[in-house]
Backbone bond lengths (Angstrom), bond angles and torsions (degrees), N, CA, C in turn:
res aa  C-N    CA-C-N  psi(-1)  N-CA   C-N-CA  omega(-1)  CA-C   N-CA-C  phi
1 M - - - 1.403 - - 1.519 111.13 -
2 E 1.258 113.78 125.42 1.453 118.89 -179.71 1.517 109.23 -94.79
3 S 1.340 113.45 138.84 1.469 116.96 178.86 1.516 108.85 -96.90
4 Y 1.280 113.35 148.13 1.459 119.76 -179.16 1.530 109.56 -91.90
5 Q 1.291 117.01 124.81 1.476 121.78 176.38 1.521 107.69 -119.63
6 P 1.336 115.02 123.92 1.467 116.43 -179.54 1.527 110.15 -71.23
7 S 1.278 116.33 146.09 1.464 120.58 178.95 1.525 109.71 -76.62
8 P 1.324 117.09 142.05 1.469 118.83 -179.20 1.531 111.09 -66.28
9 K 1.350 114.46 143.15 1.461 120.06 179.83 1.519 108.78 -80.55
10 P 1.272 117.40 139.26 1.471 118.97 178.19 1.536 110.01 -67.79
11 I 1.307 114.96 143.21 1.464 120.52 179.06 1.529 107.63 -74.47
12 S 1.292 114.98 130.40 1.456 118.08 -176.34 1.535 110.30 -77.77
13 K 1.298 115.23 156.86 1.463 121.51 -179.81 1.526 111.27 -64.16
14 R 1.295 116.13 -31.56 1.451 120.94 -179.39 1.536 110.62 -65.26
15 V 1.326 117.37 -42.26 1.467 121.27 179.54 1.526 109.68 -65.82
16 V 1.308 116.69 -41.58 1.467 120.65 178.81 1.533 109.76 -62.55
17 A 1.311 117.65 -40.64 1.462 121.26 179.78 1.526 110.47 -64.99
18 Y 1.348 117.01 -42.24 1.468 120.15 177.78 1.521 111.52 -62.83
19 V 1.297 116.43 -44.11 1.474 120.23 -179.97 1.525 110.07 -64.24
20 A 1.314 117.64 -43.70 1.467 120.96 -179.77 1.519 110.59 -63.79
21 S 1.331 117.41 -42.33 1.472 118.65 179.56 1.528 110.94 -68.10
22 A 1.337 117.41 -33.74 1.470 119.95 176.97 1.524 110.75 -66.02
23 V 1.334 117.34 -39.96 1.474 121.04 178.92 1.527 109.95 -65.69
24 V 1.313 117.66 -42.81 1.467 121.07 179.26 1.529 110.27 -64.31
25 A 1.329 116.26 -43.53 1.471 119.96 179.69 1.527 110.47 -63.88
26 A 1.328 117.20 -42.32 1.466 120.06 179.27 1.526 110.55 -64.08
27 G 1.316 117.04 -40.81 1.472 120.49 178.10 1.516 111.44 -63.77
28 T 1.314 116.58 -43.91 1.466 121.06 179.17 1.521 110.80 -62.68
29 L 1.322 117.46 -46.68 1.466 121.10 179.31 1.523 111.28 -63.84
30 G 1.327 116.71 -38.47 1.463 119.76 177.37 1.520 111.60 -62.95
31 G 1.324 116.22 -44.85 1.473 120.09 178.06 1.519 111.51 -62.89
32 Y 1.325 115.97 -40.97 1.462 119.68 178.68 1.531 110.77 -65.08
33 A 1.325 117.52 -38.60 1.469 121.29 178.60 1.530 110.47 -63.34
34 V 1.328 117.07 -41.01 1.477 120.36 177.98 1.520 109.71 -63.95
35 H 1.331 116.41 -43.47 1.478 120.34 178.98 1.528 110.68 -59.97
36 E 1.318 117.03 -47.93 1.471 121.21 -179.85 1.528 111.21 -62.54
37 H 1.309 117.18 -36.55 1.476 120.68 178.29 1.528 109.98 -63.60
38 R 1.324 116.75 -42.54 1.473 120.30 178.50 1.535 111.14 -64.41
39 V 1.313 115.81 -42.37 1.466 119.67 178.59 1.523 110.15 -61.24
40 A 1.337 117.06 -43.14 1.466 121.27 179.26 1.523 110.81 -63.20
41 Q 1.324 117.54 -39.35 1.472 120.00 177.82 1.527 110.58 -65.05
42 N 1.327 117.34 -42.25 1.469 120.26 179.23 1.524 110.94 -62.57
43 L 1.334 116.73 -42.38 1.466 120.13 178.86 1.520 111.19 -65.43
44 A 1.314 117.67 -38.27 1.470 120.68 177.90 1.528 110.04 -63.71
45 T 1.320 117.32 -40.87 1.470 120.85 178.05 1.522 110.67 -64.20
46 Q 1.322 116.88 -42.97 1.467 120.07 178.53 1.518 110.86 -63.43
47 N 1.321 117.67 -40.03 1.470 121.05 178.25 1.518 110.80 -62.70
48 E 1.330 117.52 -41.67 1.468 120.44 178.84 1.531 110.65 -62.95
49 Q 1.327 116.76 -42.17 1.462 120.04 179.57 1.526 110.94 -65.05
50 T 1.314 116.51 -41.10 1.460 120.39 178.94 1.522 110.68 -65.14
51 D 1.338 116.88 -42.35 1.463 120.66 177.74 1.527 110.80 -60.70
52 A 1.329 116.94 -41.49 1.464 120.14 179.11 1.530 110.83 -63.45
53 A 1.331 116.77 -41.50 1.467 120.29 179.03 1.530 110.97 -65.54
54 L 1.321 116.59 -41.15 1.464 120.07 178.46 1.527 111.18 -65.24
55 N 1.318 117.40 -39.86 1.467 120.33 178.15 1.523 110.98 -64.09
56 A 1.333 117.26 -40.64 1.458 120.50 177.92 1.532 110.53 -62.99
57 T 1.333 116.51 -41.45 1.460 120.21 179.02 1.527 110.93 -66.56
58 R 1.319 116.76 -39.21 1.471 119.77 176.73 1.523 110.85 -61.68
59 N 1.328 116.30 -41.03 1.470 119.37 177.85 1.523 110.79 -62.19
60 Q 1.318 117.20 -40.57 1.463 120.65 177.65 1.521 110.63 -62.98
61 V 1.327 116.80 -42.06 1.470 120.54 179.07 1.529 109.66 -62.78
62 D 1.329 116.87 -43.18 1.470 120.16 178.67 1.523 111.57 -61.75
63 D 1.339 116.74 -42.06 1.468 120.31 178.50 1.526 111.03 -62.77
64 L 1.324 116.33 -43.69 1.462 120.08 -179.69 1.531 111.15 -66.53
65 T 1.318 117.12 -37.02 1.462 120.59 177.75 1.528 110.07 -63.30
66 T 1.319 116.48 -42.05 1.464 120.49 177.78 1.524 110.58 -61.44
67 K 1.331 117.10 -42.66 1.466 120.29 178.94 1.532 111.16 -62.76
68 V 1.327 115.99 -43.80 1.466 119.72 -179.89 1.527 110.34 -61.86
69 N 1.324 116.91 -44.58 1.461 119.98 -179.95 1.530 111.24 -63.46
70 T 1.326 117.19 -39.83 1.466 120.97 178.64 1.523 110.74 -64.24
71 L 1.334 116.42 -45.69 1.465 119.41 179.56 1.529 111.54 -65.65
72 A 1.310 117.64 -36.60 1.462 120.26 178.42 1.532 110.59 -65.52
73 A 1.327 116.55 -40.49 1.469 120.28 178.08 1.532 110.39 -64.61
74 Q 1.330 116.61 -41.03 1.466 119.90 178.19 1.526 110.57 -64.11
75 A 1.315 116.91 -41.39 1.463 120.08 179.81 1.524 110.75 -64.44
76 Q 1.313 116.42 -40.53 1.468 120.02 179.31 1.529 110.30 -66.45
77 Q 1.317 116.28 -39.68 1.467 119.71 178.37 1.530 110.18 -65.49
78 A 1.327 116.61 -41.52 1.460 120.01 178.56 1.529 110.34 -63.81
79 Q 1.320 116.72 -39.15 1.460 120.80 178.58 1.529 110.15 -63.66
80 S 1.325 116.62 -42.84 1.469 120.86 178.54 1.523 110.40 -62.44
81 Q 1.316 116.01 -42.00 1.465 119.83 179.01 1.525 110.65 -65.09
82 R 1.320 115.12 -40.03 1.465 118.78 -179.59 1.530 110.30 -64.51
83 V 1.322 117.24 -41.79 1.467 120.97 178.67 1.528 110.04 -64.21
84 A 1.327 116.23 -43.47 1.471 120.27 179.35 1.526 110.35 -62.95
85 R 1.300 117.91 -42.20 1.472 120.95 179.31 1.524 110.72 -67.80
86 A 1.341 115.85 -36.91 1.461 118.94 179.52 1.530 110.37 -63.40
87 K 1.327 116.58 -38.75 1.464 120.11 177.72 1.521 110.54 -66.84
88 A 1.323 115.25 -40.42 1.467 119.25 -179.02 1.524 111.03 -68.32
89 T 1.304 117.14 -36.94 1.469 119.80 -177.90 1.516 112.66 -74.71
90 S 1.328 118.17 -21.49 1.455 119.56 -179.85 1.527 111.14 -66.07
91 H 1.336 116.85 -22.40 1.455 120.91 -179.27 1.530 112.52 -92.80
92 V 1.282 118.47 -3.97 1.469 122.38 -176.28 1.530 109.21 -91.26
93 A 1.262 116.93 159.57 1.470 122.56 -178.14 1.521 110.85 -68.07
94 A 1.311 116.89 169.95 1.454 123.99 -175.72 1.521 111.73 -61.48
95 T 1.317 118.33 -35.99 1.462 120.60 -179.58 1.524 110.99 -67.43
96 S 1.305 115.23 -38.74 1.465 117.60 179.01 1.522 110.96 -73.77
97 R 1.367 114.92 -23.22 1.469 118.28 178.49 1.520 110.84 -66.82
98 R 1.320 117.04 -35.83 1.464 119.38 179.14 1.523 109.89 -65.02
99 T 1.331 116.68 -40.33 1.453 121.21 179.18 1.523 109.97 -67.22
100 D 1.337 115.33 -44.33 1.459 119.47 178.61 1.529 111.13 -65.09
101 S 1.328 116.50 -33.94 1.449 120.80 178.38 1.532 110.11 -61.27
102 A 1.317 117.22 -41.76 1.463 120.95 177.38 1.531 110.32 -64.70
103 K 1.328 115.61 -40.30 1.461 119.63 178.63 1.530 110.36 -65.88
104 L 1.341 114.80 -40.06 1.457 118.67 179.24 1.536 111.35 -64.70
105 K 1.319 115.79 -39.56 1.463 119.28 177.79 1.526 110.16 -62.85
106 K 1.332 115.35 -41.61 1.467 119.51 177.95 1.531 110.12 -63.90
107 M 1.339 116.39 -44.45 1.466 121.61 178.68 1.521 110.15 -63.03
108 Q 1.339 116.95 -40.38 1.455 120.91 179.39 1.528 110.16 -63.98
109 A 1.316 117.10 -40.51 1.464 120.85 178.43 1.532 110.07 -63.04
110 Q 1.345 115.79 -42.13 1.467 119.51 178.02 1.532 110.30 -64.11
111 L 1.314 116.10 -42.59 1.457 120.98 179.74 1.530 110.62 -63.13
112 D 1.328 117.18 -42.05 1.456 120.60 177.69 1.528 111.19 -62.14
113 A 1.339 117.04 -40.06 1.467 121.19 178.67 1.531 110.15 -64.31
114 Q 1.329 116.37 -41.28 1.465 119.51 179.14 1.532 110.77 -66.76
115 N 1.324 116.67 -40.76 1.461 119.78 178.22 1.527 110.99 -62.76
116 K 1.323 117.14 -38.44 1.468 120.62 176.95 1.524 110.29 -64.44
117 A 1.341 117.09 -41.88 1.467 120.51 178.68 1.536 110.26 -63.32
118 I 1.314 117.10 -39.71 1.473 120.80 177.91 1.524 109.83 -63.11
119 E 1.306 117.15 -44.63 1.462 120.87 -179.00 1.525 110.85 -64.80
120 D 1.341 117.80 -39.97 1.467 120.77 177.08 1.527 110.73 -62.14
121 T 1.317 116.28 -41.86 1.463 120.41 179.60 1.522 110.42 -65.30
122 R 1.321 117.33 -40.13 1.469 120.31 177.38 1.528 110.83 -63.46
123 T 1.314 117.25 -39.12 1.463 121.05 177.84 1.523 110.23 -63.29
124 D 1.344 116.97 -43.89 1.465 120.48 177.38 1.521 110.90 -61.48
125 L 1.325 116.66 -40.43 1.463 121.44 179.96 1.525 110.30 -64.45
126 T 1.315 117.71 -42.62 1.460 121.72 179.09 1.525 110.20 -63.21
127 T 1.334 117.25 -40.99 1.461 121.57 178.56 1.518 110.43 -63.42
128 T 1.326 117.06 -43.16 1.466 121.05 179.78 1.517 110.65 -64.78
129 Q 1.339 118.05 -40.30 1.458 120.49 178.73 1.524 110.31 -65.96
130 G 1.322 117.55 -35.54 1.466 120.86 176.43 1.520 111.17 -64.58
131 D 1.348 116.53 -39.29 1.459 120.44 176.82 1.520 110.69 -62.81
132 L 1.331 117.01 -39.76 1.472 121.02 179.22 1.523 110.59 -63.00
133 S 1.328 116.48 -46.42 1.464 118.84 -177.91 1.524 110.91 -67.72
134 S 1.340 118.69 -35.08 1.465 119.26 177.99 1.520 110.75 -69.62
135 T 1.347 118.10 -34.29 1.464 120.91 176.18 1.513 110.15 -65.40
136 K 1.331 116.74 -42.40 1.470 120.79 179.33 1.524 109.88 -63.45
137 T 1.339 117.37 -42.89 1.461 121.40 179.18 1.521 110.09 -63.42
138 E 1.316 116.69 -40.80 1.459 120.87 -179.82 1.518 111.34 -64.19
139 L 1.336 116.90 -39.82 1.464 120.15 -179.36 1.514 111.27 -69.16
140 T 1.329 117.60 -42.12 1.460 119.16 -179.36 1.518 110.67 -76.48
141 G 1.318 119.39 -18.41 1.452 122.33 -178.80 1.516 114.07 -78.87
142 S 1.333 119.39 -6.00 1.452 120.39 -177.26 1.521 112.75 -94.34
143 I 1.325 117.45 13.84 1.459 121.77 176.87 1.529 107.83 -120.04
144 A 1.314 115.79 118.48 1.466 120.16 -178.53 1.514 109.34 -95.84
145 R 1.336 115.52 133.53 1.459 120.50 179.22 1.535 111.62 -116.28
146 T 1.323 116.58 -16.27 1.455 120.48 179.77 1.523 108.89 -131.07
147 H 1.329 116.00 172.00 1.464 120.63 179.45 1.534 110.61 -62.64
148 D 1.338 117.52 -41.55 1.471 120.28 -179.03 1.519 111.34 -63.05
149 E 1.335 117.36 -41.20 1.461 119.98 178.10 1.525 110.87 -65.98
150 L 1.333 116.98 -35.05 1.462 121.18 177.05 1.522 110.45 -63.53
151 V 1.321 116.39 -41.50 1.465 120.67 178.39 1.526 110.20 -62.99
152 L 1.337 117.60 -40.80 1.469 120.38 178.05 1.520 110.99 -62.62
153 L 1.315 117.40 -42.29 1.466 119.97 178.66 1.527 111.09 -64.29
154 Q 1.329 116.67 -38.01 1.459 119.19 178.20 1.524 110.52 -64.84
155 K 1.323 117.48 -37.70 1.468 120.81 179.17 1.520 111.31 -65.69
156 R 1.338 116.64 -32.69 1.466 119.61 177.24 1.522 111.06 -70.59
157 G 1.333 116.29 -19.98 1.451 120.38 172.93 1.507 114.90 76.46
158 E 1.304 119.11 24.61 1.454 120.29 -178.40 1.530 111.74 -74.18
159 R 1.312 117.85 -40.37 1.463 121.67 -175.82 1.527 108.35 -150.14
160 N 1.332 115.01 172.14 1.455 120.90 172.21 1.521 107.85 -95.92
161 Y 1.318 116.08 137.24 1.453 121.06 -178.98 1.516 108.64 -124.13
162 Y 1.333 115.22 145.86 1.448 120.92 178.20 1.518 108.00 -128.56
163 E 1.298 115.10 135.92 1.451 120.00 -176.87 1.524 108.12 -118.60
164 F 1.337 117.60 132.83 1.452 121.05 177.60 1.517 108.79 -152.65
165 D 1.337 115.41 161.38 1.463 122.25 179.78 1.516 108.70 -111.05
166 L 1.324 116.91 144.66 1.459 122.64 174.29 1.523 107.79 -110.49
167 D 1.308 116.23 124.61 1.451 120.94 177.50 1.527 108.41 -101.82
168 R 1.316 116.80 147.60 1.463 120.81 178.26 1.521 109.04 -72.77
169 S 1.318 114.74 128.74 1.455 119.17 -179.93 1.519 108.27 -164.47
170 K 1.307 116.04 149.80 1.463 120.06 175.38 1.523 110.50 -88.03
171 Q 1.295 116.62 -10.58 1.457 121.39 -178.92 1.535 109.45 -95.65
172 F 1.314 115.44 151.20 1.459 119.90 175.56 1.518 109.04 -69.93
173 S 1.330 115.80 142.50 1.459 119.95 171.99 1.520 106.98 -132.92
174 H 1.311 115.38 143.14 1.464 119.11 -178.64 1.516 109.13 -88.68
175 N 1.309 114.74 128.18 1.455 121.69 177.81 1.520 105.68 -132.59
176 G 1.323 118.37 90.05 1.452 120.87 -173.74 1.522 108.74 77.96
177 P 1.322 118.47 -143.21 1.458 121.30 -176.81 1.530 113.11 -81.28
178 F 1.308 118.62 -1.49 1.457 121.92 -175.56 1.528 110.60 -111.63
179 G 1.325 114.49 147.38 1.450 120.29 170.20 1.515 107.46 -95.85
180 V 1.312 117.41 129.91 1.455 120.83 -174.54 1.527 108.61 -121.46
181 R 1.324 115.22 136.73 1.464 120.37 173.34 1.512 105.55 -133.38
182 R 1.299 116.86 120.16 1.450 121.23 -177.46 1.518 108.18 -112.61
183 F 1.323 115.49 126.53 1.466 120.68 -179.18 1.509 109.33 -92.36
184 G 1.302 115.96 144.72 1.452 121.29 169.39 1.514 108.96 -82.99
185 A 1.328 118.06 -173.81 1.458 122.25 -179.19 1.529 110.46 -63.71
186 A 1.330 118.64 -35.13 1.456 121.31 -177.87 1.526 111.88 -82.48
187 G 1.345 119.16 -16.97 1.447 122.74 -175.34 1.502 114.59 -81.04
188 R 1.275 119.61 -7.80 1.453 121.50 -175.89 1.467 111.45 -81.80
């Protein structure tokens, strides 16, 4: 008894074309996914470096603030001492006033030096705070949300940018090297 075996149907050219286009599309999407993953890793590394720099600057600001507060307390204490000595010297005789006057001049010179040091520290603190705000502005300035901001980023020359519009259509349209088909709500 012979068994009947149907002959295999030849694969049509249309099926081969669909399979080939699916393989090409999958390869392209896979390559694009790898590229996007690398870009995301680079951005994460840049964010970590920026965070570290900001933390270091914050620590510097905190140190400078502590110095300013310490110098201000010393100046206030010196002022209190000077006032107390001035009251005490007002009751002393004229000869002791000349001696106290020399001491007061010396104390005044010390107080002036401390006030200058406080002012220098405040200037350094203001400069550091300005650096922080310019860093923050620079970081937020690298994201474009409008066409004008995109043009500014292009002028800075950081990257190449491409702008295009996607229209709703059931048909493929070529936009650069890719064929794009965008479905509306009813097209899905």
